[in-house]
C-alpha positions in Angstrom: -1.8 7.8 -38.9 -0.9 10.5 -36.4 0.8 9.5 -33.2 -1.0 10.6 -30.1 1.0 13.1 -28.2 0.3 13.6 -24.6 1.0 16.9 -22.8 4.0 15.5 -21.0 5.6 14.4 -24.3 5.7 18.0 -25.4 8.1 18.7 -22.5 11.0 16.3 -22.3 13.2 17.2 -19.3 14.7 14.2 -17.5 12.3 12.6 -15.1 12.0 9.5 -12.9 10.4 6.5 -14.5 8.5 3.7 -12.6 11.7 1.7 -12.4 13.6 4.3 -10.4 13.6 4.3 -6.6 14.1 7.4 -4.4 12.6 8.1 -1.1 11.6 10.9 1.3 12.1 10.4 5.1 9.4 10.7 7.8 6.1 9.2 9.0 2.8 11.1 8.5 4.6 14.0 6.9 3.0 16.2 4.3 5.3 15.6 1.4 5.6 17.3 -2.0 7.4 15.9 -5.0 7.4 16.4 -8.8 9.0 14.7 -11.8 8.9 17.7 -14.1 9.8 21.3 -13.0 6.7 23.3 -12.2 4.4 20.4 -12.4 3.3 20.9 -8.8 1.1 24.0 -8.4 2.2 26.7 -5.9 -0.4 28.3 -3.6 -3.3 26.2 -4.8 -4.4 22.6 -5.2 -6.6 22.7 -8.3 -5.7 25.5 -10.7 -7.9 26.0 -13.7 -5.0 25.1 -16.0 -2.4 22.8 -14.3 1.1 22.8 -15.9 1.8 20.4 -18.8 -2.0 19.9 -19.3 -2.1 17.6 -16.3 -5.3 16.7 -14.4 -5.6 17.6 -10.7 -7.3 15.0 -8.5 -7.6 14.6 -4.7 -7.3 11.1 -3.1 -8.9 11.2 0.4 -7.8 8.7 3.1 -10.3 10.2 5.6 -13.5 12.2 5.7 -13.1 15.8 4.6 -14.0 17.0 8.1 -11.8 14.6 10.1 -9.7 16.4 12.8 -6.5 17.9 11.7 -4.4 15.2 13.4 -6.1 12.4 11.5 -7.0 14.1 8.3 -5.4 12.3 5.3 -5.4 13.3 1.7 -3.1 13.8 -1.2 -3.4 15.9 -4.4 -2.2 14.1 -7.6 -1.4 15.7 -10.9 -1.6 13.0 -13.6 -1.5 12.8 -17.4 -5.0 11.2 -17.8 -7.9 11.3 -15.4 -8.7 8.2 -13.4 -12.2 8.0 -14.8 -10.7 7.2 -18.2 -11.5 3.5 -18.2 -14.1 1.2 -19.7 -17.7 1.5 -18.6 -18.1 -1.8 -16.7 -16.2 -3.7 -14.1 -16.9 -7.5 -14.4 -16.7 -9.9 -11.5 -13.8 -12.3 -11.9 -12.6 -15.4 -10.0 -11.2 -14.3 -6.6 -9.2 -17.5 -6.2 -8.3 -18.1 -2.6 -9.0 -14.6 -1.3 -11.6 -14.4 1.5 -12.9 -11.4 3.4 -14.0 -10.8 7.0 -17.7 -10.5 7.7 -18.6 -12.0 4.3 -16.9 -15.4 4.2 -16.7 -16.5 7.9 -19.5 -19.0 7.5 -17.9 -20.7 4.5 -15.8 -23.1 6.6 -16.2 -24.6 10.0 -12.8 -23.8 11.4 -11.6 -24.9 14.8 -10.8 -22.2 17.4 -7.6 -23.8 18.6 -4.1 -23.0 17.4 -3.1 -24.5 14.1 0.3 -25.1 12.4 1.1 -26.3 8.9 4.0 -26.7 6.6 5.0 -23.8 4.2 2.8 -23.7 1.1 5.0 -24.7 -1.9 5.6 -22.1 -4.6 3.5 -23.0 -7.7 5.3 -24.0 -10.9 3.0 -22.0 -13.1 3.3 -18.2 -13.5 1.3 -16.4 -10.7 1.0 -12.7 -10.1 0.6 -11.0 -6.8 -3.2 -10.9 -7.2 -3.4 -14.5 -8.4 -1.1 -15.6 -5.6 -3.1 -14.2 -2.6 -4.4 -16.9 -0.4 -6.3 -16.1 2.8 -5.3 -17.8 6.0 -7.8 -16.2 8.4 -10.2 -13.3 8.8 -11.7 -11.3 11.6 -14.2 -8.5 11.9 -16.2 -7.1 9.0 -14.9 -5.2 6.0 -18.3 -3.4 5.4 -18.2 -1.9 8.9 -14.5 -1.1 8.5 -13.4 -3.1 11.5 -11.1 -6.1 11.6 -8.5 -7.7 9.3 -7.5 -10.6 7.1 -4.2 -12.4 7.0 -3.1 -13.6 3.6 -0.1 -15.4 2.1 1.2 -14.1 -1.3 3.0 -16.6 -3.5 4.4 -14.7 -6.5 6.2 -16.3 -9.5 5.7 -13.6 -12.2 5.7 -9.9 -12.4 2.5 -8.0 -13.4 2.8 -6.9 -17.0 0.2 -4.3 -18.0 -1.8 -5.4 -14.9 -2.7 -3.2 -12.0 -4.6 -3.6 -8.7 -6.1 -1.6 -5.9 -7.9 -2.7 -2.7 -11.0 -0.7 -1.8 -11.7 -2.9 1.3 -8.6 -1.9 3.3 -5.0 -1.0 3.3 -2.3 -3.7 2.8 0.7 -4.3 5.0 3.1 -6.4 3.0 5.9 -8.4 4.8 8.3 -10.1 2.4 9.5 -13.5 3.6 11.5 -14.8 0.6 12.6 -12.8 -2.4 12.2 -9.1 -3.1 9.2 -7.2 -4.5 9.1 -4.0 -6.5 5.8 -2.1 -5.8 5.1 0.3 -8.7 2.5 2.7 -7.3 0.7 5.9 -8.4 3.0 7.8 -6.0 6.3 6.2 -7.0 8.3 3.0 -6.6 9.1 1.0 -3.5 11.5 -1.9 -3.4 11.0 -4.1 -0.4 12.9 -7.2 0.7 12.8 -9.6 3.7 13.4 -7.6 6.8 11.3 -4.7 5.5 7.6 -4.0 5.4 5.6 -1.9 2.9 2.2 -0.3 3.4 -0.2 0.5 0.5 -3.1 2.6 1.8 -6.7 1.8 0.7 -7.5 2.8 -2.9 -4.0 3.3 -4.2 -3.3 1.6 -7.6 -0.1 -0.4 -7.8 1.6 -3.3 -9.6 4.0 -5.8 -8.2 7.2 -7.0 -9.9 9.7 -9.6 -8.8 13.2 -8.3 -8.0 15.2 -11.6 -7.9 13.1 -14.6 -8.6 9.9 -16.1 -7.0 8.8 -14.5 -3.8 6.7 -15.2 -0.7 5.1 -12.6 1.5 2.7 -12.2 4.4 -0.1 -9.7 3.7 -2.2 -8.1 6.4 -5.4 -6.5 5.1 -6.5 -3.8 7.5 -10.2 -2.9 7.3 -10.1 -0.4 10.1 -8.2 2.8 10.9 -5.0 3.3 9.0 -1.8 2.1 10.6 0.0 4.7 12.7 2.8 4.7 15.3 1.8 3.7 18.8 2.0 6.3 21.6 5.2 5.8 23.6 3.8 7.0 26.9 6.5 6.8 29.7 9.1 5.6 27.1 9.3 9.2 25.9 10.4 10.6 22.6 12.7 7.9 21.2 13.1 4.2 20.6 10.6 1.7 19.1 9.9 2.7 15.4 11.3 6.2 14.9 9.5 8.4 12.3 12.7 9.3 10.4 13.2 5.7 9.3 9.9 5.5 7.3 10.4 6.1 3.6 7.9 7.4 1.1 8.7 7.3 -2.6 9.3 10.4 -4.7 7.0 10.9 -7.8 7.7 8.6 -10.8 5.4 8.2 -13.7 4.7 6.0 -16.7 3.3 7.6 -19.8 2.1 4.5 -21.7 -0.9 3.8 -23.8 -2.1 0.3 -24.7 -4.3 -2.4 -23.5 -4.1 -3.0 -19.7 -6.1 -4.8 -17.0 -7.2 -3.2 -13.7 -8.2 -5.4 -10.8 -10.2 -4.1 -7.9 -11.1 -5.8 -4.6 -14.4 -4.4 -3.2 -16.9 -6.0 -0.8 -14.9 -9.2 -0.7 -15.2 -9.7 -4.4 -12.6 -9.3 -7.2 -13.5 -7.2 -10.3 -11.6 -6.3 -13.4 -11.9 -3.9 -16.3 -9.8 -3.1 -19.4 -8.2 0.3 -19.6 -6.3 1.9 -22.4 -3.3 3.2 -20.6 -1.1 2.8 -17.5 -2.7 4.3 -14.5 0.7 5.0 -13.0 0.9 8.4 -14.7 1.1 10.8 -11.7 3.8 13.4 -12.6 3.6 15.2 -9.2 1.8 15.0 -5.9 1.6 16.5 -2.4 -0.1 15.4 0.8 0.1 12.9 3.6 -1.8 9.9 2.2 0.8 7.8 0.4 2.5 4.4 0.4 5.7 3.9 2.4 8.1 1.3 3.7 10.1 0.6 6.8 13.2 -1.4 7.6 12.5 -3.5 10.6 16.3 -3.6 11.4 16.0 0.1 12.5 13.4 -0.8 15.2 14.9 0.0 18.7 13.2 -2.3 21.3 12.7 -1.5 24.9 12.8 -4.5 27.3 13.1 -5.4 31.0 16.6 -5.1 32.4 15.8 -5.9 36.0 13.3 -8.7 36.6 9.9 -10.0 35.6 8.3 -10.4 32.1 6.8 -7.3 30.3 3.8 -7.5 28.0 4.6 -8.0 24.2 3.0 -4.7 23.5 6.4 -3.0 24.1 7.4 -4.5 20.7 4.6 -2.8 18.7 5.9 -1.4 15.5 2.6 0.0 14.1 -1.0 0.0 15.3 -4.5 0.4 13.7 -6.4 2.5 16.3 -10.1 2.2 17.2 -12.5 4.7 18.8 -11.8 3.2 22.2 -8.5 4.6 23.7 -5.9 1.9 24.3 -7.7 -0.7 22.1 -6.4 -1.4 18.7 -8.0 -2.9 15.6 -4.6 -4.5 14.7 -1.2 -4.4 16.4 1.8 -5.3 14.3 4.5 -6.6 16.7 8.0 -8.0 16.1 10.5 -9.7 18.3 13.8 -8.3 17.0 17.3 -9.4 17.5 19.1 -8.3 20.6 22.5 -7.0 21.2 
């Protein structure tokens, strides 16, 4: 029986695997990165014959005709095309995941403030997808407005399991324990005190770094997170673009049975695939996952008198079409000198 040889196996220079972490600095930048020399085309996005026999694919984070300032897309050069999966997605049990606009009538929840004790970590093995539990929802995922707040209780790494969310982007805030996010674009390690953002439609898997982990997860149905305008504050302070880190390319050339989960329209679907989808050898563009260390946030506060609004502590914002009105504001109250 002949062993299947992929194009990349015929070229064996040293390359990053999906267990290596390296980053590029900057927010909203147009990055380019490759694992193998010459894998990234020069002067064109989709050559007739990409290097190493790779497949060129564009992942769009905005309409093609969006204004230049808000246009998001990345070109990925992968070993196998993303359409290489089984014919049918089947609906699977979504557990405790709920979605805005679709499940709001499921429970008669009070409108007052509520508090509860921390949810205990389960004794059984539970992946990131299995461990998502919705706390509250707002808006409507179909109209791409609003959000959901989840808890993630993770007690096992994802082995030959992958996930992407077609309903919105995910802002992950580790509370206890560290998470390794193996994505199509590279690897992100995130620990308490950091946040990670996985844009809509990007495939990833979650591994544990040092035992069971808890995290808060904000699912953003609306416009992608960006940095708030500083206005009279000027050019510096708050979250500075240089402190945001995007992973360099790292790929996994692996064939074998695997499971791909997709969240779409508030439902969870799954399909069997015959390979790892984390096989992107090179990519370029400005639509990619990233992380940020909250300890680098430089707050601006009142030094004279009176009490300023908490909006001065906004790290990231999801804008709407109405100026000055956000779909989501992610705000922290950091330590002071």
